[in-house]
The first five atom37 places (N, CA, C, CB, O) and aatype in JSON, in Angstrom:
{
  "aatype": [12, 6, 15, 19, 16, 19, 15, 14, 11, 18, 5, 19, 19, 9, 14, 11, 11, 19, 1, 6, 5, 10, 7, 9, 6, 14, 7, 5, 11, 19, 5, 19, 9, 19, 13, 3, 7, 1, 9, 6, 10, 9, 14, 9, 9, 14, 9, 3, 5, 0, 1, 7, 13, 10, 3, 7, 9, 15, 15, 3, 9, 6, 1, 6, 14, 3, 1, 10],
  "atom_mask": [
    [1, 1, 1, 1, 1],
    [1, 1, 1, 1, 1],
    [1, 1, 1, 1, 1],
    [1, 1, 1, 1, 1],
    [1, 1, 1, 1, 1],
    [1, 1, 1, 1, 1],
    [1, 1, 1, 1, 1],
    [1, 1, 1, 1, 1],
    [1, 1, 1, 1, 1],
    [1, 1, 1, 1, 1],
    [1, 1, 1, 1, 1],
    [1, 1, 1, 1, 1],
    [1, 1, 1, 1, 1],
    [1, 1, 1, 1, 1],
    [1, 1, 1, 1, 1],
    [1, 1, 1, 1, 1],
    [1, 1, 1, 1, 1],
    [1, 1, 1, 1, 1],
    [1, 1, 1, 1, 1],
    [1, 1, 1, 1, 1],
    [1, 1, 1, 1, 1],
    [1, 1, 1, 1, 1],
    [1, 1, 1, 0, 1],
    [1, 1, 1, 1, 1],
    [1, 1, 1, 1, 1],
    [1, 1, 1, 1, 1],
    [1, 1, 1, 0, 1],
    [1, 1, 1, 1, 1],
    [1, 1, 1, 1, 1],
    [1, 1, 1, 1, 1],
    [1, 1, 1, 1, 1],
    [1, 1, 1, 1, 1],
    [1, 1, 1, 1, 1],
    [1, 1, 1, 1, 1],
    [1, 1, 1, 1, 1],
    [1, 1, 1, 1, 1],
    [1, 1, 1, 0, 1],
    [1, 1, 1, 1, 1],
    [1, 1, 1, 1, 1],
    [1, 1, 1, 1, 1],
    [1, 1, 1, 1, 1],
    [1, 1, 1, 1, 1],
    [1, 1, 1, 1, 1],
    [1, 1, 1, 1, 1],
    [1, 1, 1, 1, 1],
    [1, 1, 1, 1, 1],
    [1, 1, 1, 1, 1],
    [1, 1, 1, 1, 1],
    [1, 1, 1, 1, 1],
    [1, 1, 1, 1, 1],
    [1, 1, 1, 1, 1],
    [1, 1, 1, 0, 1],
    [1, 1, 1, 1, 1],
    [1, 1, 1, 1, 1],
    [1, 1, 1, 1, 1],
    [1, 1, 1, 0, 1],
    [1, 1, 1, 1, 1],
    [1, 1, 1, 1, 1],
    [1, 1, 1, 1, 1],
    [1, 1, 1, 1, 1],
    [1, 1, 1, 1, 1],
    [1, 1, 1, 1, 1],
    [1, 1, 1, 1, 1],
    [1, 1, 1, 1, 1],
    [1, 1, 1, 1, 1],
    [1, 1, 1, 1, 1],
    [1, 1, 1, 1, 1],
    [1, 1, 1, 1, 1]
  ],
  "atom_positions": [
    [[0.85, -1.18, 0.0], [0.0, 0.0, 0.0], [0.9, 1.24, 0.0], [-0.97, 0.0, 1.23], [1.87, 1.32, 0.75]],
    [[0.56, 2.17, -0.83], [1.32, 3.41, -0.97], [0.69, 4.51, -0.12], [1.4, 3.84, -2.45], [-0.51, 4.5, 0.12]],
    [[1.51, 5.44, 0.33], [0.97, 6.61, 1.02], [1.55, 7.86, 0.37], [1.3, 6.58, 2.56], [2.66, 7.84, -0.17]],
    [[0.79, 8.94, 0.41], [1.21, 10.21, -0.17], [0.96, 11.31, 0.85], [0.46, 10.51, -1.5], [0.25, 11.12, 1.83]],
    [[1.56, 12.46, 0.61], [1.39, 13.62, 1.49], [0.63, 14.7, 0.73], [2.76, 14.15, 1.99], [0.91, 14.95, -0.44]],
    [[-0.31, 15.32, 1.38], [-1.07, 16.42, 0.79], [-0.23, 17.69, 0.92], [-2.48, 16.59, 1.47], [0.21, 18.03, 2.02]],
    [[-0.01, 18.39, -0.2], [0.79, 19.61, -0.2], [-0.02, 20.77, 0.39], [1.27, 19.96, -1.64], [-1.22, 20.63, 0.6]],
    [[0.63, 21.89, 0.65], [-0.1, 23.07, 1.12], [-1.18, 23.54, 0.15], [0.86, 24.2, 1.37], [-2.12, 24.24, 0.55]],
    [[-1.05, 23.17, -1.13], [-2.07, 23.52, -2.13], [-3.08, 22.39, -2.3], [-1.4, 23.83, -3.47], [-3.86, 22.4, -3.26]],
    [[-3.09, 21.43, -1.38], [-4.01, 20.28, -1.39], [-3.79, 19.38, -2.6], [-5.46, 20.76, -1.38], [-4.73, 18.78, -3.11]],
    [[-2.55, 19.28, -3.05], [-2.22, 18.42, -4.18], [-1.55, 17.15, -3.66], [-1.3, 19.15, -5.19], [-0.91, 17.15, -2.61]],
    [[-1.72, 16.06, -4.42], [-1.03, 14.81, -4.11], [-0.39, 14.29, -5.4], [-2.01, 13.74, -3.5], [-0.84, 14.61, -6.5]],
    [[0.65, 13.5, -5.26], [1.31, 12.86, -6.39], [0.92, 11.39, -6.37], [2.88, 13.05, -6.34], [1.06, 10.72, -5.36]],
    [[0.42, 10.9, -7.51], [0.09, 9.49, -7.61], [1.41, 8.74, -7.78], [-0.91, 9.2, -8.82], [2.17, 9.02, -8.7]],
    [[1.69, 7.79, -6.89], [2.97, 7.08, -6.96], [3.18, 6.4, -8.32], [3.05, 6.04, -5.85], [2.23, 5.94, -8.95]],
    [[4.44, 6.35, -8.75], [4.8, 5.8, -10.05], [4.27, 4.38, -10.23], [6.31, 5.81, -10.23], [3.74, 4.04, -11.29]],
    [[4.41, 3.57, -9.22], [3.96, 2.17, -9.3], [2.46, 2.1, -9.62], [4.26, 1.43, -7.97], [2.04, 1.26, -10.41]],
    [[1.67, 2.97, -9.01], [0.22, 3.01, -9.23], [-0.09, 3.54, -10.62], [-0.48, 3.87, -8.16], [-0.94, 3.0, -11.33]],
    [[0.61, 4.62, -11.03], [0.41, 5.18, -12.37], [0.69, 4.15, -13.45], [1.32, 6.4, -12.58], [-0.06, 4.02, -14.41]],
    [[1.78, 3.41, -13.29], [2.14, 2.4, -14.28], [1.13, 1.26, -14.3], [3.53, 1.85, -13.99], [0.75, 0.78, -15.37]],
    [[0.68, 0.83, -13.13], [-0.27, -0.27, -13.05], [-1.59, 0.09, -13.72], [-0.51, -0.66, -11.59], [-2.21, -0.76, -14.36]],
    [[-2.03, 1.34, -13.57], [-3.3, 1.77, -14.14], [-3.16, 2.43, -15.51], [-3.98, 2.71, -13.2], [-4.16, 2.75, -16.15]],
    [[-1.94, 2.64, -15.96], [-1.72, 3.27, -17.26], [-2.11, 4.73, -17.29], [0.0, 0.0, 0.0], [-2.55, 5.22, -18.33]],
    [[-1.96, 5.43, -16.18], [-2.31, 6.85, -16.12], [-1.19, 7.67, -16.75], [-2.57, 7.3, -14.65], [-0.02, 7.51, -16.4]],
    [[-1.56, 8.55, -17.67], [-0.6, 9.38, -18.4], [-0.74, 10.84, -17.96], [-0.83, 9.26, -19.94], [-1.78, 11.23, -17.44]],
    [[0.32, 11.65, -18.15], [0.23, 13.08, -17.82], [-0.91, 13.74, -18.6], [1.56, 13.8, -18.12], [-1.07, 13.5, -19.8]],
    [[-1.7, 14.55, -17.92], [-2.81, 15.25, -18.55], [-4.1, 14.46, -18.56], [0.0, 0.0, 0.0], [-5.16, 15.01, -18.88]],
    [[-4.04, 13.17, -18.23], [-5.26, 12.36, -18.2], [-6.14, 12.79, -17.04], [-4.91, 10.85, -18.09], [-5.64, 13.15, -15.97]],
    [[-7.43, 12.77, -17.25], [-8.38, 13.15, -16.21], [-8.75, 11.94, -15.37], [-9.64, 13.79, -16.82], [-8.8, 10.81, -15.86]],
    [[-9.02, 12.2, -14.09], [-9.52, 11.18, -13.18], [-10.76, 11.72, -12.5], [-8.43, 10.76, -12.14], [-10.87, 12.92, -12.25]],
    [[-11.67, 10.84, -12.2], [-12.89, 11.23, -11.5], [-12.62, 11.06, -10.01], [-14.13, 10.37, -11.96], [-12.03, 10.06, -9.59]],
    [[-13.04, 12.04, -9.2], [-12.85, 12.0, -7.76], [-14.18, 11.68, -7.1], [-12.27, 13.35, -7.22], [-15.17, 12.37, -7.3]],
    [[-14.18, 10.61, -6.3], [-15.4, 10.18, -5.63], [-15.13, 10.05, -4.15], [-15.91, 8.82, -6.21], [-14.11, 9.5, -3.74]],
    [[-16.04, 10.58, -3.33], [-15.98, 10.36, -1.88], [-16.93, 9.22, -1.59], [-16.36, 11.67, -1.06], [-18.13, 9.3, -1.88]],
    [[-16.39, 8.14, -1.01], [-17.19, 6.94, -0.77], [-16.82, 6.35, 0.58], [-16.99, 5.9, -1.89], [-15.67, 5.99, 0.82]],
    [[-17.8, 6.26, 1.45], [-17.63, 5.59, 2.74], [-16.42, 6.12, 3.51], [-17.48, 4.1, 2.53], [-15.63, 5.36, 4.07]],
    [[-16.28, 7.45, 3.52], [-15.22, 8.1, 4.3], [-13.84, 8.07, 3.64], [0.0, 0.0, 0.0], [-12.84, 8.31, 4.31]],
    [[-13.78, 7.77, 2.36], [-12.49, 7.76, 1.69], [-12.6, 8.45, 0.32], [-11.97, 6.31, 1.52], [-13.7, 8.66, -0.19]],
    [[-11.46, 8.78, -0.24], [-11.4, 9.41, -1.56], [-10.95, 8.35, -2.56], [-10.43, 10.65, -1.57], [-9.97, 7.65, -2.33]],
    [[-11.68, 8.24, -3.67], [-11.29, 7.31, -4.73], [-11.05, 8.09, -6.0], [-12.37, 6.23, -4.94], [-11.84, 8.97, -6.36]],
    [[-9.97, 7.78, -6.69], [-9.64, 8.39, -7.97], [-9.85, 7.34, -9.05], [-8.16, 8.94, -7.99], [-9.21, 6.29, -9.02]],
    [[-10.74, 7.61, -9.99], [-11.07, 6.68, -11.05], [-10.58, 7.26, -12.38], [-12.61, 6.41, -11.1], [-11.06, 8.31, -12.8]],
    [[-9.62, 6.6, -13.04], [-9.15, 7.11, -14.33], [-10.29, 7.16, -15.34], [-7.99, 6.23, -14.88], [-11.06, 6.2, -15.47]],
    [[-10.4, 8.27, -16.05], [-11.41, 8.42, -17.1], [-10.78, 7.93, -18.4], [-11.92, 9.92, -17.23], [-9.73, 8.43, -18.83]],
    [[-11.42, 6.95, -19.03], [-10.91, 6.38, -20.27], [-11.51, 7.14, -21.44], [-11.23, 4.86, -20.37], [-12.73, 7.27, -21.53]],
    [[-10.66, 7.65, -22.35], [-11.19, 8.34, -23.54], [-12.11, 7.41, -24.33], [-10.03, 8.85, -24.44], [-11.87, 6.21, -24.39]],
    [[-13.14, 7.96, -24.92], [-14.16, 7.17, -25.62], [-13.55, 6.33, -26.74], [-15.25, 8.08, -26.18], [-14.02, 5.22, -26.99]],
    [[-12.52, 6.85, -27.42], [-11.93, 6.06, -28.5], [-11.2, 4.82, -27.99], [-10.96, 6.93, -29.3], [-11.1, 3.83, -28.71]],
    [[-10.71, 4.85, -26.75], [-10.08, 3.67, -26.16], [-11.12, 2.72, -25.58], [-9.09, 4.09, -25.08], [-10.86, 1.52, -25.46]],
    [[-12.29, 3.24, -25.21], [-13.33, 2.42, -24.6], [-14.1, 1.61, -25.63], [-14.28, 3.29, -23.81], [-14.79, 0.66, -25.28]],
    [[-13.99, 1.97, -26.89], [-14.74, 1.29, -27.94], [-14.38, -0.2, -27.97], [-14.47, 1.93, -29.31], [-13.21, -0.57, -28.06]],
    [[-15.41, -1.03, -27.88], [-15.22, -2.47, -27.96], [-14.89, -3.14, -26.65], [0.0, 0.0, 0.0], [-14.62, -4.35, -26.64]],
    [[-14.9, -2.41, -25.52], [-14.53, -3.03, -24.26], [-15.57, -4.04, -23.78], [-14.33, -1.97, -23.21], [-15.31, -4.79, -22.84]],
    [[-16.74, -4.06, -24.41], [-17.77, -5.04, -24.05], [-17.85, -6.18, -25.05], [-19.12, -4.36, -23.94], [-18.83, -6.93, -25.06]],
    [[-16.83, -6.33, -25.9], [-16.82, -7.43, -26.86], [-17.0, -8.75, -26.12], [-15.51, -7.44, -27.68], [-16.38, -8.99, -25.08]],
    [[-17.84, -9.59, -26.67], [-18.05, -10.89, -26.07], [-19.22, -10.95, -25.11], [0.0, 0.0, 0.0], [-19.62, -12.04, -24.7]],
    [[-19.78, -9.81, -24.75], [-20.92, -9.8, -23.84], [-22.16, -10.27, -24.61], [-21.15, -8.37, -23.21], [-22.37, -9.88, -25.76]],
    [[-22.95, -11.09, -23.99], [-24.13, -11.63, -24.64], [-25.22, -10.57, -24.75], [-24.65, -12.85, -23.88], [-25.51, -9.86, -23.79]],
    [[-25.8, -10.46, -25.93], [-26.91, -9.53, -26.13], [-28.2, -10.3, -26.4], [-26.6, -8.56, -27.28], [-29.18, -9.74, -26.89]],
    [[-28.18, -11.59, -26.07], [-29.35, -12.44, -26.26], [-30.28, -12.32, -25.05], [-28.93, -13.92, -26.48], [-30.35, -13.23, -24.22]],
    [[-30.97, -11.23, -24.97], [-31.92, -11.01, -23.89], [-33.3, -10.76, -24.48], [-31.48, -9.82, -22.98], [-33.42, -10.32, -25.63]],
    [[-34.31, -11.04, -23.7], [-35.66, -10.74, -24.18], [-35.84, -9.24, -24.19], [-36.74, -11.42, -23.3], [-35.52, -8.55, -23.23]],
    [[-36.35, -8.74, -25.28], [-36.57, -7.3, -25.41], [-38.06, -7.04, -25.49], [-35.84, -6.72, -26.65], [-38.84, -7.87, -25.95]],
    [[-38.43, -5.88, -25.03], [-39.83, -5.47, -25.12], [-40.16, -5.25, -26.6], [-40.12, -4.17, -24.28], [-39.29, -4.83, -27.36]],
    [[-41.4, -5.52, -27.02], [-41.75, -5.42, -28.44], [-41.43, -4.05, -29.06], [-43.22, -5.7, -28.61], [-41.07, -3.98, -30.24]],
    [[-41.55, -2.98, -28.3], [-41.29, -1.67, -28.87], [-39.78, -1.34, -28.91], [-42.02, -0.6, -28.07], [-39.4, -0.25, -29.33]],
    [[-38.93, -2.26, -28.48], [-37.49, -2.03, -28.46], [-36.73, -2.86, -29.48], [-36.95, -2.31, -27.09], [-35.5, -2.89, -29.46]],
    [[-37.45, -3.54, -30.37], [-36.78, -4.39, -31.35], [-36.22, -3.64, -32.5], [-37.71, -5.4, -31.86], [-35.63, -4.23, -33.4]]
  ]
}
């Protein structure tokens, strides 16, 4: 587990090991969520990289007649 220090400007540095593991690049945006008393940073994936991430998911579900 990594720890960081909050600067006087309330900034933190994401440790290199974490950046590499998640593929976070300079200038990339992250979503900040407060959940159950903690802060979570979620990398935002550009839409062009997200294309096809659901390949292989089954779409064989019953649909309502007006949704065919």
